[in-house]
SEGURO-336709 format. One record per residue: residue in one letter; y negated, z, x negated of N, C-alpha, C, CB in turn. Coordinates in steps of 0.02 Angstrom, whole numbers, plus 50000, padded with zeros to 5 digits. Atoms other than C-alpha are relative to their C-alpha. Last residue first. Glycine has a CB too. Example, Ala and Ser with C-alpha at 12.3 -4.5 7.8 and 13.67 -1.06 7.14 Angstrom:
<sites>
s500594999750042500535035749316499455003750039499774992949980a500595000049955502255039049385499405000049955499995006250050
</sites>
This chain:
<sites>
k499395000550041500855172248304500205006849972499894995049942e499414998449959499625175848445500645000149958500074994950058d499974992749989498155177048325500615002050041499375002350036d499834996650063498495159348265500085007550010499454998649947k499305001450017498535152448442500225003749937500104992549992l499604996349951496895161048488500754999049987499834997750073l500014993050021496135154448327500415004350048499285002749997n499574999450059496675136748370500035007249976499764995549943n499315000849978495915138148544500495000949941500104993150032l499824993749968494295144848470500734999750024499545001550060m499914995050052494205130048352500215006750029499365000849958f499395001850036494465118048497500155005149944499934992949970f499434998049958493165127148602500674998449966499974996650069a500004992749998491885125648462500605002650040499345002750029m499674997750061492385107448435500015007649996499654997249939t499295001950000492005103248616500355002849938500074992450002a499654995749952490365112948618500754998649999499724999150071s499994993250028489755104448459500395004850046499295002649990r499484999850052490255087448527500065007049970499864994849945e499355000149966489225090548684500585000349950500074993750043i499914993749965487685095848585500705000350033499455001050054n499884994850050487855081348465500125006850032499405000449952q499315000750025488065069248610500165005349948500114993149971q499544997549948486485075948690500734999549978499904996150064r500054992949987485465074048530500535002550050499325001750026k500204999249930486005056848473500065007350021500424995550046t500724999049995486005055048283499755001250071499654994149970g500445005750003487855056848247499275001850006500174995150054f499955004449941489055070948204499514994249991499865004050065t500565004850003489305079448037500104995050056499974996449930f499905006549969490355094948058499394995649989500155000850076k500585004549996490465110647950500214993350032499704998849930k499895006950019491785123947982499374995850010500594997050041a500625003949994491845142747994500134992949974499435003449959v499965006850026493405153048030499344996650011500584996150035m500595004049987493445172048053500094993249967499355003549974k500135005950041495015182548067499354996750021500584995150006k499535001650053495805198448132499754994849951500644997850030a499964994350045494425206348237500444998549940500265006150037s499704994449964494105189248311500005005849951500744998350025a499764993950032493005175048253500335004750050499435003649965v499654996049949492425157448282500305006149966500554995850037a499564994550020491145148248177500315003250061499625005349958i499704996349945490275131548197500465005449972500404995250048w499514995050022489085123248075500235003950061499695004849946v499884994149959488235107248134500525004549966500244998050071t499654994850039487465092648040500065006350043499625001549933g499295000149983487045079248169500405005049959500284993249990v499904998949928485335075448096500744999250016499574995050043p500255005149954485475075747907500105002150073500344993449987k499794997949933485685091647805499734995050050499775007350017d499354996850007485605087347619500285002550066499945005849951p499545004150041484225074447641500705003149994499714999049931l500194999650071483455084547784500494995849960499995007549975g499515000750052483525081947973499705000449930500374993550007g499844993650031482265089048095500514999549944500265004650051d500344998950063482195073848210500215006849971499234999850008p499955005750046483315066448345499625000849934499754993850034g500395006150004484045078848327499564998950061500464994149992a499795004549946485435091548358499624993449999499895003450067i500585004349989485205100048190500204994750051499754996649932g500015006850026486435114348180499364996450014500574996150027t500685001350024486975131948224499994993149968499775005449949v500165007050015488475137048329499284999649975500104995450062a500695000950023489315154048346499904992749981499845004749940i500165006750024490855158148450499285000049975500114994550055a500685002549997491535175648478499974993049971499525004649961y500115006250037493175184248517499274997950007500474994350026d499415001150043493725201548573499914993949955500634999250043s499485004249970491985205748639500584999349952499724993150020k499374996349992490865220248586500534996150040499865006650036f499815001249931489195211348612500695002850017499994992650015n500524997949952488385218348455500214999350073499384996149989l500214993050008489865218048336499545002250057499655001049934l499424995549990490715201948392499785007350001500524998949945a499825000449929489045192948410500595004750015500184992850019g500484996249961488475199048240500165000150074499324997449989e499834992950011490075192748159499525004550039499975001649925v499404998649962489765175748239500225007249992500574995349979m500135000549928487965175048180500625002050040499794993050018e500334993849980488395181448005499845000050075499375001149960s499514994550007489645167447983499705006650022500245000449927v499565000249941488425154648055500535005549996500354993150005t500344997949939487125160047927500475000150060499404995550014q500174992950004488255159447775499685002550064499545001249940e499394996149990489035142747823499835007450001500524998549945s499604998750060487325134947839500615004150018499595003749946v499415004349993486085128047964500415000649936499794992550013a499664998549937484855142447975500644996050009499534998750059g500245003649942484395141047792500405001750062500034992549988y499545005349983485335146347635499774995850060500685003050016q499655002850057484105157447542500424993950018500445005249968w500475003150046482845160647679500344996949940499505005249977l500365005549969484125163647815499554996449951499605002650059t499525005549988485275174047707499654993950028500565002450050e499895003550063483815184447641500504994250007500245004849946n500595004050015483305189047818500104995949937499395004349994k500454997450052485055195147857499434995149987500395001449935v499995004550058485825189748023499495002549949499864992650021g499944996550063485935205048135500084995549940500585004650003l499335001050029486325195548294500095003549932500134992749992m499464999949950484905199748412500694999949969499924994150046s500044994349955483535204848290500585000550049499354999850039e500004993450033483955193448143500055005750050499375000849957k499364999550036484455177748237500065006749965500074994249949l499484998049952483005181448353500695000249968500004995250060e500124993249976481745181448210500545002450048499325000450033y499754995250050482485166048126499955007150027499604999349934s500444997950054482155156448287500355004649950499395003550028y500265005650039483375146948395499635002449937499544995650043s500474997850053484375161748457499804994049957500325005549956i500235006750016485275159248622499425001149951499764995950065a500685001250021486225175648623499874992649992499855003749936g500155001050071487785181348712499274998949987500394994349973g500675002650008488695182748877499864998949926499475004950031f500494994649998490215193448919499284997450001500105004649940f500635001250035491385179248964499505005650009499704993550023v499935001550072493185183349005499335000249965500324993149991k499434996150025493295191249178500084999249925500644997950035s500234993350021491545184549209500565004549977499635003450058s500145000050072492255166849210499795006949975499464994949984g499574995450036493045170049381499865000449926500714998250010a499904993649966492285154749461500485004349960500264998950072h499344999049970491895141149335500045007050031500554999149948q499965004349940490105135549299500665001150037499924992649981t500194996549939489965150649184499994995750062499335003149991l499564994549982490965143149042499835002850069499965005649948l499335002749987490105126349030500475005550024500284996649938h500005003549936488405134749048500694997350018499504994249997s500014994949947488765146948907500024996850069499395004549993i499324997050000489245132548793500055005250055500165003249931y499545004849968487645123448841500715002750004500004993449961g499724997349939486545138548805500514995550034499465001650048g500504997749952485415130048678500275002750065499554994650014t499735001749934486775120348588499595002950057500725002450005c500145007049982485735120548428500274998050068500284995449947s500655002350023485705139648420499894992850024499955000449922e500165007249999487085148248514499314998749971500054997350071a500645000150035487875165148479499814992749992500025003949931v500245005850037489295167448603499345001649964499914994050046s500735000350001490385181048680499794994149957499695006649973l500355004850044492205181148732499255000950005500204992850018t500705001149983493465193048811499664995949946499645006650009l500455000450058495365193848813499294998350022500264994749950g500474994349995496515199848954499515000249943500395006450003k499874995350055497925188048901499535006150002499924996549933e499294997949998497975178549066500155005349947500454993949988t499924995849941496075178049073500715002850003499844996150065m500274993550017496015171548894500045004950059499274999349978y499594996750050497205157348935499745007149986500024995949934n499364998349969496315152449096500445003949951500374993750023l500104994349955494605153249013500665002350031499514998250056i500134994050042495155141948871499945006250044499364999049958a499364998550032495895129148993499945006349957500254994149958k499604996749949494295130249094500695001849973500074995550063e500214993049996493275126448938500405003950052499255000550015l499814996350060494265110548909499835007450005499664997049940p500475000350056494065104149086500235004549943499305002150023i500554995349990495635102849193499524999349941500275007350006d500645003550002496955089449215499445004850018500014994050049e500245001249933498525099049169499304997049994499995006550043e499555004949970499575101349013499844999150074500745002249991a499744998549933498185110048919500464994450023499425001150050i500344994149974497475111348743500295002150067499244998750006v499944998949928498615099248650499665006650019500745000050022f500635001749968498005094248476500005001350075499854992749987d500564996950036499325102148365499334998850035499964997349930s500104993049981500665097948495499405003349966500615004049982v500714998850017500485079148473499815007350013499544995350040r500245004450054502335074348466499295001749978500044992850023e499674998250063502985089148567499724996049942500764999050005v500274993550020501715086148705500295002149933500155005350054l500685000950024502175067748714499715006549974499564997250056k499975003750063504035071148726499314999149969500334993150010s499774995450052503755084448858500044996649932500695002850019l500564995550015502725072348963500205004849943499805004050062y500445003750046504125059548951499405004249980499774993450032d499635001150063505345072049025499574996449949500654996050014n500024993850038504065077549156500364999449933500295005750040v500684999450027503855059549215499955006249957499485000250057e500085005250050505745057549235499315000549967500094993050031k499614998150059505935074149325499904995049943500755000550017r500334994350031504525070049444500365002149937499965005850049l500605002550035505255052849479499655005749964499534996650050l499795003750059506965060249520499404997549959500444994050020s499694995350047506235073349636500224996449936500605003550031e500484995550033505035061249721500325004449947499665004350052n499664993550001506265047149759499565004949960500714999549968e499834998149932505255031749809500295007050003500494995050030g499315000849978504345026749650500105002250072500475003749955y499995002849933502745026249547500734998950021499604993250004g499365002749979502425036949394499984997750072500545005349990s499995001449928500745039649311500664996750017499404995450021l499405003649979500645048049140499984999150076500655003749978r499764999549931498895052849088500604995750012499454998250050l499435004649994498395056648909500295000950070500545001249944r499494998249951496665064548905500544994650000499695000950071v499635005749970495675062348746500505002950049500354995649945q499414998549960494315074148684500344993450021499825004250063g499584995050033492955074348551500655001550036499635006349993l500234997750065491715065348664500445005649972499285002550005k500654996949989492785058548805499785002649932500025005750056p500394996750052494315047348799499335002750026499874995349943l500654998649969495505043748944499575003849951500095004050067y500404996050046497085035448875499305000750030499974996749928a500715001750007498285029349009499675004849951499645000250069l500384995250040500185029149007499294997649993500335001249930k500545002650042501145020149145499665005849962499484996150043i500394994550028502825024049225499494997249950500475005349965h500314996249944503625011249342499645006349976500545002050050t500565003649969503914998749201499665004050056500254993450027p499785005249952504985010849102499394997150035500505003050051l500114998549929504165019748954500264994550045499255001150013s499364998649966504995016548785499915001450075500345005949968d499615006149995503465007948709500655001050040500174997449931e500335004449952502395023148748500414993750010499294998349976i499894997049934503635034548659499694995550053499705007150004d499305001149982503675022948507500165002950069500465003049947a499865007049984501775022048499500714998950024499864995649940i499535000049944501525040948507500214992950020499685003450061r499504994750003500715043948338500544999450053499665006850006e499545001550055499835027248335500565005149996499624999749934a499595005749980499065030048506500514998249946499564993950015l499504997549952498465047248453500484994350019499675002950063f499524996250040497605039548302500555002950044499645005649962s499585004750038496785026148410500525003749959499574995749955e499555003849957496155038948537500474995549960499584995750049g500265005849965495415050848410500534996150038499664995449951e499705006150027496115067948366499764994150041500785000449999g499985000050072495245084748386500324994049967500355005949977v500644999550034495565088648568500114999549925499635006650019t499974999250072497005084448686499295000149972500414994449967l500664999850030497165087048874500075001349925499565005550033i500034995650059498845081548942499304999649972500534997949946t500525000950051498925074349117500065005249945499315000350033k499984994250044500345071649241499514998749942500735001449973h500415000150061500155059949388500105006549961499254999050018i500044993650036501485056949521499594998949936500715002749982i500385001050062501405043149651499915006849968499304996650014v500194993950036502725042849788499624997949937500625004349982p499624998350060502775027649900499755006549970499954994349948l500375000650062502055027450076500435001949940499375004450002k499574996550048503015023950234499704998949931500754997450004f499705003750056501605018850349500465004549959499454997149956l499935007149987500935023650521500394996349946499324996850007t499555001049942501165042550520500144992650012499695003150063k499324997850018500485043950342500494999250058499995007449979i499695005150043498965033550388500725001949985499604999249934k499845005849956498555045450532500344994549959499354997350033p499414998549958498685060750417500204994150045499865006150043i499385000150041497525052050292500615002050041499935004649940v499835006750025496195048150422500654999949961499444997549956q499845005149952496125064050526500264993449970499404998550042e499734997549937495985080750438500254994550048499485004050035e499464995150008495785075850256500345001750066499745006449969m499435002650038494795059850277500595004850001499794998649927m499715005449961493665066450415500624997149966499484994450011y499624997049945493355082750325500354994750041499535004050045m499424996450027492885073250167500425003150056499785005449952m499475004850017491755060650257500635003749977499774995249945e499775002949937490705074350337500594995349988499434996250036f499574995249967490625084050173500244997550068499635006650009p499354998450030490055068650077500435004950041499895002949933v500104992950018488715061850194500665002849976499725004150062g500094999350072489115043150186499875007249978499434995749977p500684998450023489825042850361499985000649924499765006550033m500174992849995491515034450389499295001249976500505004249959s500704999050017492175016850421499825007350013499544995250040v500214993349980494055013950415499295001049975500485005549971y500674998550025494694996050414499805006950026499484994550023i500314994049973496554992350432499325000949966500455006349988k500344995850049497164974550405499705006150035499444996149962g499514996950044498454964850506499705004549947500414994949968n499635005150038497164953250582500485003149948499524995249965h500235006949990496064967750634500384995349955499244999549988n499405003650019496524986050660499874992750016500655002850037f499895006749974494904995850660500664997349975499424995249979w499365002750025494595014550642500104993250033500605004950015m499725005549960492825021150662500614997249966499474994450011g499605004550041491995037350607500324994850045500545004049961p499275000249993490665044350720500314995749945500194997350068a499775006850011488895048650660500764999750005499764997349932t500065004249940488345064950741500264992949991499284999650021g500615004049997488935077450612500014995550061499904996049937n500524996950041490265090150563499344996250000500245000749929k500074992949981491655087150688499435003449963500655003649987n500294996550058491455068250673499865007350020499344996549975v500534995249985492605060750804499795003849937500235005150055i499784994050035493595045850740499435005050009500164998749924v500484995250027493275032250869500365005849966499555002650056e499764993549976494545018250888499565005249967500775001249982c499824994450045493615002150864500315005850037499385002449962n499305000350020493644985650959500225005949956500144993549964e499544998849944492044988751058500744999749981499884994850053p499695006449984490954991150905500575001050050500274996649936v499535002350051490135008250920500254993050017500605005049993e499835007049991488675016251014500434997649941499374995650006a499375000649963488735035351010500204992750012499965003650066q499454998550046487405036250875500684999050033499945007149974l499745006350026486255027551000500565001149949499444996049968r499505002349953486075044451085500324993449976499684998950070n499394996150012485205050650929500564997950048499865007450008v499725002450063483915036650936500645003849983499495000849943e499635006149987483635040951119500344997349937499534994650030l500415005949999483165058651072500434993850012499604999349934l499655006150018484205073651119499544994050008500644999250044p500025005449949483145089351118500354993749975499264998450020r500475005350017483755102950998500004994850055500184996849932k500564999649954484565119451047499454995049984499705007050000y500594998250038485675119550891499365000150043499914995249943k499864994350044487305120250987499385002349964500544998149949e500014994049958486625108851124500105006249957500544999650055f500704998749983486205095550995499935006250044499694994050035i500374997950059487955096650919499285001850017500024994649946r499774993450020488865096251086499595002749941500754999849980l500284995149952487825081651150500195007149979500254998650071v500724999650013488245071450993499695005350044499664993150011n500074996550063490105075451013499265000949981500374996249944n499874992949988490065070851197499925004149936500705001050029l500594997249965489255054351148500095007450013499884996250066a500544999350048490615050451020499385003150031499834993249969a499824994750047492005054051143499455001149950500664998249963k500064993649966491155043851280500155005849952500455000450061s499374996250000490935029051164499885006950031500275000849928e500114992850010489465017851209500675003750006499495002850053v499914996049940489884999651182499855007349985500724999250029m500054992850008489384986451054500085003550068499315001949968g500624996949980489964968451056500025007549987499874998750072v499974996149938491354959750960499315002850015500515005849994g500165004449944491534946150828500045003550066500464994250000f499415000549957492444957250700499874995450061500215006950024y499435002150040491134954250565500624999050043500155005349945e500085007150014489714955150692500614997449961499364998849959a499905003549936490334971950756499944992449990499495002450053l499285000049986490494977850577500154996450065500265007350003t499725005050044488694972550543500764999650009499835001649927k500155006749972488104981950696500304994549957499244999050007k499655001149937488984997750638499894993050029499785005350052t499285001150009488424996450456500354998550066500325006049967i499805006049963486574993850489500764998950000499664993949971d499284998949997485795010450438500304994650046500175007150027d499705002850060484045004750387500765000849999499715003249938k499955007349997483415006950565500344996949939499314997050007t500615003650017483785025650571500134992549994499715002649935p500375002249941485185034650666499394995749985499785006050039g500504995449973486415035850520499624997150059499515002049946l499844998549930487985025450492499505004850033500695003050005g500355004549954487495016350332500135001450073500184993149986g500725001050004488765024650219499734995550054499834997349934t500424994249987490635024450187499274998049994500165005849950i500715001350004491915010550205499635006550012499784994550051f500394994049982493785011350174499274998749986500255006249959i500675000150028494784995150177499635006150026499624993450018i500434995049968496664996050202499324999849965500325007249998g499784999349931497824981350166499605005050039500725002150001a499714993649981496944975750008500215000150073499515005749987r499674996250054496434960449908500415006050024499495002449952e499565004450039495924946750030500415003949950499584994749964a499425001649959495244959550154500494995349965499784996950066a499544994450003494094966050018500644998550039499675006450027e499675000150065493284948950000500515005649994499495000549944a499565005950003492894947750185500394999849935499604993650009l499444998949954492204965450192500504994349996499755000850072a499574994950030491114962950037500615001350044499615006549991t499645003050056490424946650106500485005049969499504997549947l499515004849973489954954550272500424996949945499634994550039i499464996249969489134969350184500544995450027499735004550057h499624996750054488104958350069500605003750029499555004849961q499575005050031487604947450217500425003049943499584994349973r499495002749955486964962150319500474995349965499674996550058d500165007049985486024970650178500584997050039499854995949935d500085000049927485984989350150499774993150022499505005550023s500644997949973486584986549972500015000050076499444995449975v500435005549977488364985649910499375002950032500384995550050s500604997349967489484997049807499554994250018499635005149953s500615003950002491254991549766499435003950033500104993250035i500544996249970492885000449722499364995949991499925007149967q500685001250024494454990349690499515004550036499804992550009k500045006350037496344990949705499314998849970500184994250046v500655003249990496545009049758499954993949954499425005049986r500335002050061498385013849764499354996350015500474995549957i500375006249987498975023549915499614998249937499525000850062g499585005750014500325036449883499684993450014500635000550039a499625001749940499465051249968500474994049988499534998450057n499544994549987498885058449801500464998550060499625006450013n499475000350050498145041549761500525005450011499705000649930l499565005549981497175041649923500584999449952499614993450002q499614998149940496465058749888500494994650020499545001650058q499544994650019495925054149711500455001950058499615006249975a499475003050041495175037649765500525005249981499714996749937m499555003749956494215046449903500584997049961499624994450037w499614995249961493465059049782500514996450044499535004350043a499554996350045492935045849657500445004850039499605003849947s499465004450022492235034549793500505003749956499724994049963n499525001249946491225048349877500604996049976499674996350057t499444995450008490395054049715500544998850052499765007350004d499475001249951489255038849713500605004549985500224992550000v499385001950033487795046049615500544999450053500205005249945i499444995349993486125046349703500604997249963500175001250075q500314994149971484455038249663500515005450014499634998350065g499874994150040485315026149544499685006450027499774998949932i500594998750041484525010549618500085006549960499375000450044l500115005550047486225004349679499375001049957499944993650038i499485000050052486725020849758499834994949946500704998550030e500114994150042485105023049855500515000649944500015006350042d500455001750055485255005149918499925005949952499324997950026g500644996450005486745010650022499594997949940500125007449998i500585003849978488515005550067499375004349993500084997650072t500544995449984490095011449981499374996050013499895005349943i500675003050001491615000149991499505005450019499954993850048i500544995649977493335006849946499344996349992499995006749960e500645001450032494874995849933499485004550031499804992550006a500614998449964496675000249971499394997749960499955007550016l500615000650040498384994149919499395001150044499974993049966m500595000049958500005000050000499385000049955500005006250048
</sites>
């Protein structure tokens, strides 16, 4: 079963909003055994929408559409769908009752423009929107299924989860799709590919391996397609084990989660705590940690110390160390991480100091020079990195390598 997703709205094409709907829908459809063939975004233009629908019908059996269903004049999806199917518009009693219910609930007067929300193409089956006034619409036309839903994310999500996907499952026998992901850090995509080439070559045609690189990280995703779930799961897990064994030095997690979440999960399980001393990352490491619920079980906090004065007063870095070796040095980062451990009383600490750029570099310390240290009561490790010239990438790479070093220290301390 192949599907296509079409998102409608000028706001997507001019970059005013990010199309999160497509990513979420693709994930849900994949979990249900429906493979997404293509994702397209089109403007609020009648001809663009008509062309996109016709082209999608050539590629997929189910076409999902979001956006353009509001009460204003620029929302033209319903009328364009009616034109595409060659039908007129009718008032849906179910959709109208839903609009009346919502306006009565909030004690708001029902305007004529709101009543028009209940008008739909006459060949559609209405999908009642329990969280808004714009109805979803299900069409069965020339052997193809078309599902049109609001662009408001939470309205679309409830509709997909509670009504659309369950309906599809009752109508079609869907194949099993199983994904397994390994998160690796510290080795590049091409080097990983070389290490596991023989395993990749041995994969059967119904199991695919994908490389998903990010700054300092590579996710290895195995995707299996079949009919027998238990047999397919065992087969995918067997290949997963081979991959993990081959690249074990770089594996952080055997699930599709962010790097910092993998660290938090491990430290939570072990009852360990963490503090930070950040300079060039400016709180980015702390942000990554605290965006996850439950991070307070592990993360105590720390210092964002750009200046010499704060490195001295908050972390206890010696004045002579700073003036003799500079802020970006092994000596300074070592004292920063030791100060974090001592002053914040955590089990582990991370310290980062460097030149993020784009200026501030020196002949012996060019932009992208970063010192990172991690420490526990047992051991301290400091390492120098030379990244590139782009500020944001340097900050992100610093955070990635800091978590990688912390992960290695956690493993060493467990031995």
